[in-house]
C-alpha positions in Angstrom: -169.8 75.1 -220.6 -167.3 73.9 -218.1 -168.5 73.6 -214.5 -165.6 73.9 -211.9 -166.3 72.3 -208.4 -164.5 72.8 -205.1 -165.0 70.8 -201.9 -166.2 73.0 -199.0 -163.1 72.2 -197.0 -161.3 75.0 -198.7 -163.4 77.4 -196.5 -162.4 78.3 -193.0 -164.2 76.0 -190.5 -166.1 79.0 -189.0 -167.5 80.0 -192.3 -168.2 76.4 -193.3 -170.4 75.9 -190.2 -172.3 79.2 -190.7 -173.1 78.1 -194.5 -174.1 74.7 -193.1 -176.8 76.3 -191.1 -178.5 77.5 -194.2 -177.7 75.1 -196.8 -176.5 71.8 -195.3 -175.8 69.0 -197.8 -176.7 70.8 -201.0 -174.6 72.4 -203.8 -174.2 76.2 -203.7 -173.3 78.3 -206.6 -171.2 81.3 -205.8 -171.0 83.7 -208.7 -167.7 85.9 -209.4 -167.5 89.0 -207.8 -168.4 92.0 -210.1 -164.8 93.4 -210.1 -163.4 90.4 -211.7 -166.0 90.1 -214.7 -164.7 91.4 -218.0 -167.1 93.3 -220.2 -168.6 92.0 -223.5 -166.1 91.5 -226.2 -163.1 92.1 -224.0 -161.6 88.6 -224.3 -162.7 87.8 -227.9 -161.9 91.2 -229.4 -165.4 91.8 -230.6 -165.6 95.1 -228.7 -162.5 96.5 -230.2 -163.6 95.4 -233.7 -167.1 97.2 -233.4 -165.2 100.3 -232.0 -162.7 100.3 -235.1 -165.8 99.7 -237.5 -167.8 102.6 -235.9 -164.7 105.0 -236.2 -164.5 104.2 -239.8 -168.3 104.8 -240.4 -167.9 108.2 -238.7 -165.0 109.1 -240.6 -166.6 108.2 -243.9 -169.7 110.1 -243.0 -167.7 113.1 -241.9 -166.0 113.0 -245.3 -169.3 113.0 -247.4 -170.4 109.5 -247.5 -174.1 109.1 -247.4 -176.1 106.7 -245.0 -177.2 104.8 -247.8 -173.7 104.1 -249.0 -172.7 103.2 -245.5 -175.4 100.8 -245.1 -174.4 99.0 -248.2 -170.6 99.1 -247.4 -170.9 97.9 -243.8 -173.9 95.8 -244.1 -176.0 97.6 -241.3 -179.4 99.0 -241.4 -180.0 102.8 -242.0 -181.1 103.1 -238.4 -177.8 101.5 -237.1 -175.8 103.6 -239.3 -177.8 107.0 -238.0 -177.1 105.8 -234.4 -173.4 105.5 -234.9 -173.0 108.7 -236.8 -175.3 110.8 -234.9 -174.4 109.5 -231.3 -171.8 111.3 -229.4 -168.7 109.3 -228.8 -167.7 108.7 -225.2 
């Protein structure tokens, strides 16, 4: 994990003085704002892979494949296959 540090002098003087009232001389972690966070698997492509796999499972099931056949083909448990084929898509 890469930790990035920034000196406090990047903050406006008034804000820096206000923060120093509460946290003088200690390190403070400032998390990213929620709007900037990406969801799970967005960068790596994992989310798109699973969505595509689930579409293939639903398609095969709709065309007559059994849950047992799909568990062997996709290496998932019966419960996982059932969740995929019986849950409505968003």
